[in-house]
C-alpha positions as CSV (number, residue, x, y, z in Angstrom):
1,M,0.0,0.0,0.0
2,K,2.8,2.4,0.9
3,F,4.6,1.8,-2.4
4,A,1.4,2.0,-4.4
5,A,0.5,5.3,-2.7
6,I,3.8,6.9,-3.6
7,L,3.6,5.6,-7.1
8,A,0.2,7.2,-7.5
9,V,1.4,10.6,-6.3
10,A,4.5,10.3,-8.5
11,A,2.3,9.6,-11.5
12,S,0.1,12.6,-10.7
13,T,3.1,14.8,-10.5
14,L,4.3,13.6,-13.9
15,A,0.8,14.3,-15.4
16,L,1.2,17.9,-14.4
17,A,4.6,18.3,-16.2
18,A,3.3,19.2,-19.7
19,P,1.0,22.0,-18.5
20,A,3.8,23.3,-16.3
21,L,6.3,23.5,-19.1
22,A,3.8,25.3,-21.3
23,Q,2.9,27.7,-18.5
24,Q,6.6,28.7,-18.1
25,Q,6.8,29.8,-21.7
26,Q,3.6,31.8,-21.7
27,R,3.6,35.3,-20.5
28,Q,1.9,35.5,-17.0
29,V,0.4,38.5,-15.4
30,I,0.0,38.3,-11.6
31,H,-2.3,40.7,-9.8
32,A,-1.2,41.1,-6.2
33,G,-3.4,42.7,-3.6
34,H,-0.3,43.4,-1.4
35,L,3.3,43.1,-2.3
36,I,6.5,42.4,-0.3
37,R,9.5,42.8,-2.7
38,D,12.0,41.8,0.0
39,A,12.2,41.3,3.7
40,E,13.8,44.7,4.3
41,G,11.1,46.5,2.3
42,A,7.6,47.7,2.7
43,F,4.2,46.0,2.8
44,D,2.6,47.7,-0.1
45,G,0.5,47.1,-3.2
46,P,-1.6,46.5,-5.1
47,A,0.8,45.6,-7.9
48,T,1.1,43.8,-11.2
49,I,4.0,41.3,-11.7
50,T,4.7,40.2,-15.3
51,V,6.6,36.9,-15.7
52,E,8.0,35.4,-18.9
53,G,10.4,32.5,-19.5
54,G,10.5,31.7,-15.8
55,R,11.7,35.2,-14.8
56,I,10.2,38.4,-13.5
57,L,9.9,40.8,-16.5
58,S,8.4,43.8,-14.6
59,I,6.7,44.9,-11.4
60,E,4.2,47.8,-11.7
61,D,2.1,49.7,-9.2
62,G,-1.6,49.0,-9.4
63,L,-3.6,46.3,-11.1
64,Q,-2.7,46.7,-14.8
65,P,-4.6,44.9,-17.6
66,A,-3.1,41.7,-19.0
67,P,-2.1,41.9,-22.6
68,A,-3.7,39.6,-25.2
69,G,-2.5,36.0,-25.0
70,A,-1.1,36.4,-21.4
71,E,-2.4,34.2,-18.5
72,L,-3.9,36.3,-15.7
73,I,-3.3,35.0,-12.2
74,D,-5.6,36.8,-9.9
75,L,-4.2,37.1,-6.4
76,S,-5.7,40.5,-5.8
77,D,-7.0,39.4,-2.3
78,K,-3.6,38.0,-1.3
79,T,-0.1,39.1,-0.2
80,V,2.5,38.1,-2.8
81,M,6.2,37.8,-1.7
82,P,9.4,36.0,-2.5
83,G,9.5,32.2,-2.3
84,L,11.0,30.8,0.8
85,I,14.3,29.0,1.1
86,D,15.0,26.1,3.5
87,L,18.8,25.4,3.8
88,H,18.5,22.0,5.5
89,V,16.1,19.3,4.3
90,H,16.2,15.6,3.6
91,L,13.7,15.1,0.8
92,D,14.2,11.4,0.4
93,G,13.5,10.6,4.1
94,N,10.4,10.7,6.3
95,P,10.2,10.7,10.1
96,S,11.3,7.3,11.6
97,G,13.2,6.2,14.6
98,D,14.0,2.8,13.1
99,F,17.6,2.9,12.0
100,R,17.0,-0.5,10.4
101,D,15.3,1.3,7.5
102,A,18.8,1.7,6.1
103,A,18.9,-2.1,5.5
104,V,15.5,-2.4,3.7
105,E,14.8,0.8,1.8
106,S,16.1,0.9,-1.8
107,D,17.5,3.9,-3.7
108,E,14.5,3.6,-6.0
109,W,12.2,4.0,-3.0
110,A,14.2,7.0,-1.8
111,T,13.8,8.7,-5.2
112,L,10.1,8.2,-5.2
113,T,9.8,9.5,-1.7
114,G,11.9,12.5,-2.7
115,A,9.5,13.3,-5.6
116,V,6.5,13.2,-3.3
117,N,8.2,15.4,-0.6
118,A,9.4,17.9,-3.2
119,R,5.9,18.6,-4.2
120,S,4.8,18.9,-0.5
121,T,7.7,21.3,0.1
122,L,6.8,23.6,-2.8
123,A,3.1,23.6,-1.7
124,A,4.3,24.8,1.7
125,G,5.9,27.9,0.1
126,F,9.5,26.8,-0.2
127,T,10.8,27.4,-3.7
128,T,14.5,26.6,-3.1
129,V,15.9,24.0,-0.7
130,R,19.4,22.7,0.1
131,D,19.2,19.0,0.6
132,M,21.8,18.0,3.3
133,G,22.2,14.3,3.0
134,S,20.5,11.6,0.9
135,Y,20.9,8.2,-0.7
136,P,23.8,8.3,-3.2
137,Q,21.8,9.2,-6.4
138,S,18.2,9.8,-5.3
139,M,18.4,13.5,-4.8
140,F,20.4,14.1,-8.0
141,A,17.6,12.4,-9.9
142,V,14.9,14.5,-8.2
143,R,16.9,17.7,-8.7
144,R,17.1,17.0,-12.4
145,A,13.4,16.1,-12.7
146,V,12.4,19.4,-11.1
147,A,14.9,21.5,-13.1
148,E,13.7,20.0,-16.4
149,G,10.0,20.6,-15.5
150,T,9.2,16.9,-15.4
151,M,7.6,17.2,-11.9
152,P,6.8,20.1,-9.6
153,G,9.1,21.0,-6.7
154,P,11.5,23.6,-5.4
155,R,14.9,24.3,-6.9
156,I,17.2,21.7,-5.2
157,L,20.8,22.1,-4.3
158,A,22.0,18.7,-3.2
159,S,24.9,17.4,-1.2
160,G,24.4,13.7,-1.7
161,P,25.7,11.5,1.1
162,P,27.5,13.3,3.9
163,L,31.2,12.8,4.7
164,A,31.7,11.1,8.1
165,I,34.4,9.5,10.2
166,I,34.3,5.7,10.5
167,G,32.0,4.9,13.3
168,G,30.7,8.5,13.6
169,H,27.4,10.2,12.9
170,G,26.6,9.6,9.3
171,D,28.3,6.3,9.1
172,V,26.3,3.1,9.1
173,S,26.1,1.6,12.6
174,G,23.9,-0.7,14.7
175,F,24.2,-3.8,12.5
176,R,26.4,-6.8,12.4
177,P,29.9,-5.8,11.0
178,E,29.3,-7.4,7.6
179,V,25.9,-5.6,7.3
180,N,27.5,-2.3,8.2
181,D,30.1,-2.9,5.5
182,A,27.5,-3.8,2.9
183,L,25.5,-0.6,3.6
184,D,28.5,1.7,3.5
185,T,28.0,4.3,0.8
186,G,31.7,5.0,0.5
187,F,31.9,8.5,2.0
188,T,33.7,7.8,5.3
189,C,37.3,8.9,5.5
190,T,40.4,8.9,7.7
191,G,43.2,11.4,7.3
192,P,43.5,14.5,5.1
193,A,44.3,12.6,1.8
194,E,41.3,10.3,2.0
195,C,39.0,13.1,3.1
196,A,40.2,15.2,0.2
197,A,39.5,12.3,-2.1
198,R,35.9,12.0,-0.8
199,V,35.3,15.6,-1.6
200,R,36.5,15.1,-5.2
201,Q,34.3,12.0,-5.4
202,A,31.3,14.0,-4.2
203,A,32.0,16.7,-6.8
204,Q,32.3,14.1,-9.5
205,N,29.0,12.6,-8.6
206,G,27.2,16.0,-8.8
207,S,27.2,17.5,-5.3
208,D,26.3,21.2,-5.1
209,W,27.5,21.4,-1.5
210,I,29.7,19.3,0.7
211,K,28.2,18.2,4.0
212,I,30.3,16.7,6.8
213,T,29.2,15.3,10.1
214,A,31.6,17.2,12.3
215,T,30.2,15.8,15.6
216,G,28.0,13.1,16.8
217,G,24.2,13.4,16.4
218,V,21.0,13.1,18.4
219,L,19.4,10.4,16.3
220,S,22.4,8.2,15.7
221,Q,22.7,5.0,17.8
222,Q,25.9,6.0,19.6
223,G,25.4,7.7,22.9
224,R,28.8,9.3,22.8
225,G,31.0,11.6,20.7
226,L,29.1,14.9,20.5
227,E,32.4,16.7,20.2
228,A,34.8,17.1,17.2
229,H,34.9,14.0,15.0
230,F,37.3,15.1,12.2
231,T,40.8,16.3,13.0
232,H,41.7,19.9,12.2
233,A,43.9,18.7,9.3
234,E,41.1,16.6,7.9
235,M,38.6,19.6,8.0
236,E,41.2,21.9,6.4
237,A,41.7,19.4,3.6
238,I,38.0,19.1,3.0
239,V,37.5,22.9,2.8
240,E,40.6,23.4,0.7
241,V,39.6,20.9,-1.9
242,A,35.9,21.9,-1.9
243,S,37.0,25.6,-2.4
244,A,39.2,24.6,-5.3
245,L,36.2,22.9,-6.9
246,G,33.9,25.9,-6.3
247,L,31.9,24.2,-3.5
248,D,31.1,25.4,0.0
249,V,31.0,23.1,3.1
250,A,28.3,22.7,5.7
251,A,28.9,20.9,9.0
252,H,26.4,19.0,11.1
253,A,27.7,20.0,14.5
254,H,26.2,19.9,18.0
255,G,29.2,19.9,20.3
256,A,31.0,23.2,21.0
257,R,34.5,21.9,20.1
258,G,33.3,20.5,16.8
259,I,31.6,23.8,16.0
260,E,34.8,25.7,16.9
261,A,37.0,23.4,14.8
262,A,34.6,23.6,11.8
263,A,34.5,27.4,12.0
264,N,38.3,27.7,12.3
265,A,38.7,25.4,9.3
266,G,36.6,27.8,7.1
267,I,33.4,25.8,6.9
268,S,30.6,28.0,5.8
269,T,27.5,26.9,7.8
270,I,27.0,25.2,11.1
271,E,23.9,23.0,11.1
272,H,22.2,22.7,14.5
273,G,24.9,24.4,16.7
274,T,23.2,23.0,19.8
275,Y,25.9,23.4,22.4
276,L,27.5,26.7,21.4
277,D,29.8,28.1,24.0
278,P,32.0,31.3,24.1
279,G,34.9,29.5,22.3
280,A,32.6,28.3,19.5
281,L,30.9,31.7,19.3
282,D,34.2,33.5,19.0
283,A,35.3,31.2,16.1
284,M,32.0,31.7,14.3
285,A,32.1,35.4,14.7
286,E,35.7,35.7,13.6
287,H,35.2,33.7,10.4
288,G,31.7,34.8,9.5
289,T,30.3,31.3,9.9
290,V,26.5,31.1,9.5
291,L,24.3,29.3,12.0
292,V,21.4,27.1,10.5
293,P,19.6,26.2,13.8
294,T,17.0,23.6,12.6
295,L,14.7,24.2,15.5
296,M,11.8,22.3,13.9
297,A,14.0,19.1,14.0
298,F,14.2,19.4,17.8
299,Q,10.4,20.1,17.9
300,G,9.8,17.0,15.7
301,V,11.8,14.6,17.8
302,I,10.5,16.0,21.1
303,E,6.9,15.3,19.8
304,R,7.9,11.6,19.5
305,L,9.3,11.0,22.9
306,D,7.7,8.2,24.9
307,T,6.0,6.8,21.8
308,G,8.4,3.8,21.3
309,V,9.7,5.4,18.1
310,Y,13.3,5.9,19.4
311,T,15.7,3.6,21.1
312,P,16.5,4.4,24.8
313,T,20.0,5.8,23.8
314,V,18.4,8.3,21.4
315,E,15.6,9.2,23.8
316,T,18.2,10.1,26.4
317,K,20.0,12.5,24.0
318,I,16.7,14.1,22.9
319,R,15.8,14.9,26.6
320,Q,19.2,16.5,27.0
321,V,18.8,18.6,23.9
322,A,15.2,19.6,24.7
323,E,16.3,21.6,27.7
324,I,18.3,24.1,25.6
325,V,16.5,24.4,22.3
326,G,16.7,28.0,21.1
327,D,19.6,29.0,23.3
328,A,22.1,28.8,20.4
329,V,19.9,31.3,18.3
330,R,19.8,33.7,21.2
331,E,23.6,33.6,21.7
332,A,24.4,33.8,18.0
333,R,22.1,36.8,17.5
334,R,23.6,38.5,20.6
335,R,27.1,38.1,19.0
336,G,26.0,39.3,15.6
337,I,26.4,35.9,14.0
338,T,24.1,35.4,10.9
339,V,21.2,33.1,11.5
340,A,19.8,31.5,8.3
341,F,16.7,29.4,7.9
342,G,16.9,25.6,7.9
343,T,14.6,23.0,9.4
344,D,16.0,19.4,8.9
345,A,12.7,18.4,7.3
346,G,12.6,14.7,7.1
347,V,13.2,14.4,10.8
348,F,9.7,15.8,11.0
349,E,7.0,15.7,8.3
350,H,7.8,17.6,5.0
351,G,5.4,20.5,4.5
352,R,5.7,21.6,8.1
353,N,8.8,23.6,7.4
354,A,7.3,27.0,8.1
355,G,6.8,26.0,11.7
356,E,10.4,27.2,12.1
357,F,9.3,30.8,11.9
358,A,7.5,30.7,15.2
359,L,10.4,29.0,16.9
360,L,12.8,31.6,15.6
361,T,10.8,34.4,16.9
362,Q,10.4,32.7,20.3
363,A,14.3,32.5,20.3
364,G,14.6,36.2,19.8
365,L,14.4,37.1,16.1
366,T,11.9,39.7,15.1
367,D,9.3,38.7,12.6
368,R,11.0,40.6,9.8
369,E,14.4,39.0,10.7
370,A,12.8,35.6,10.6
371,V,11.4,36.3,7.1
372,A,14.7,37.6,6.0
373,S,16.4,34.4,7.3
374,A,14.4,32.4,4.8
375,T,14.7,34.8,1.9
376,T,17.5,37.4,1.5
377,V,19.8,35.9,4.1
378,A,19.4,32.3,2.8
379,A,20.0,33.5,-0.7
380,R,23.3,35.0,0.3
381,V,24.4,31.8,1.9
382,L,23.8,30.1,-1.4
383,H,25.6,32.9,-3.4
384,M,22.3,33.3,-5.2
385,E,21.3,36.8,-3.9
386,D,21.1,38.1,-7.5
387,E,18.7,35.2,-8.5
388,I,16.3,34.5,-5.6
389,G,15.2,35.8,-2.2
390,R,13.4,39.0,-3.5
391,L,11.0,40.0,-6.2
392,A,12.7,42.2,-8.8
393,P,13.0,42.3,-12.6
394,G,15.4,39.7,-13.9
395,Y,15.1,37.5,-10.8
396,S,13.7,34.0,-11.0
397,A,9.9,34.0,-10.7
398,D,9.9,32.3,-7.3
399,M,7.0,33.7,-5.3
400,I,4.2,32.7,-2.9
401,A,0.8,34.1,-1.9
402,L,-0.9,34.1,1.5
403,D,-3.2,36.2,3.7
404,G,-1.9,39.0,5.9
405,N,1.5,40.5,6.6
406,P,4.2,38.1,7.6
407,L,6.6,40.9,8.3
408,E,4.5,41.6,11.4
409,N,3.6,37.9,12.1
410,A,6.0,35.4,10.5
411,A,3.8,32.5,11.7
412,L,1.3,33.4,8.9
413,L,3.8,31.6,6.6
414,E,2.5,28.3,7.9
415,D,-0.5,28.8,5.7
416,V,0.6,29.5,2.1
417,D,-2.2,29.5,-0.5
418,W,-0.2,29.5,-3.8
419,A,3.4,28.9,-4.9
420,M,5.4,29.5,-8.1
421,A,8.9,28.2,-8.7
422,G,10.8,29.4,-11.8
423,G,7.6,30.6,-13.4
424,R,5.8,27.3,-12.8
425,A,2.8,27.7,-10.6
426,L,1.9,24.6,-8.5
427,A,-1.5,23.3,-9.6
428,D,-4.0,22.2,-6.9
């Protein structure tokens, strides 16, 4: 039943592909009741946005008539704003505490799952995502299908499998040794030379970013090792080779010493950043390292405590983390460290990504800062600030519509009514 359901949804997404491709080529005129051009700007409107070839052609004040042959999209009772960006998702995974899934789920299943979750993510208003760890080829296939218009979804920047130390978070563990070996995706490394080779391998396979697991994790089966996993020499080698190949590095990191080591090595973003301390904060501030706090991931795992989903080892770690969720954001903001939007969707249900906004404001960001974290700030992290994150002529036609003013209440973004990515509006 589960496989049949995913096949049915995948088939329905493919059926939408031909109209979507035609739609992208046709001139589209969007009537917006209110307009937010970017998170630093005003809440104004009404306005008319003209889209052609997947890009914004013009933005005019007032509701202007659509020229002959153009498609009119009437959002005159809605607020139209830039599409949202989630810097940390796992599209080919769904919430589960059963580590044994690794031994039974196929790459094909992961690809189908990714297709379904890509559509759900776009429907939630996220028009660009950075996928931070997947099966070896699943997300590259979904990325291509979305880019070519074969199926609806957000723009995807994919890391592929993360780099990990042997026996660390991200490596296969919990099985008999021969099963661990059979499930190994080939991205563990020891020593600078081997770690450099893994970066080259990832780039060869099509990775847009390099992700490493710089410390232990909350959901891995080991109850130890939340501090630095890679040596400083290994991290430096990873960053040096990635930079030479035009790639940035993101580090899953909970423990302070792993965060500090990653920042000192020149890693661009810290994912989670749970146990930030003065030393880690100093290193991030000095090197301009960005924090991607993934507060929804903590929310998702806390919701599943005492349900039998997680092993006792994992439950113990979740309870420890639950006591300090949000503290890292408060400390980073106090120190002037950039906080960018990322959720770890896949640890919780895809489509709930916008729940992160309320958690960010509870942790001290203003509503406007929270919106910026998922638009202009996230676009800069991706070096795509001239392409996405705001509405302006020449930019990709990535936009969403909703009721109200999210600059005053970012939680309104949990209820998006319409989404367009690259000029392709998501059909109901």
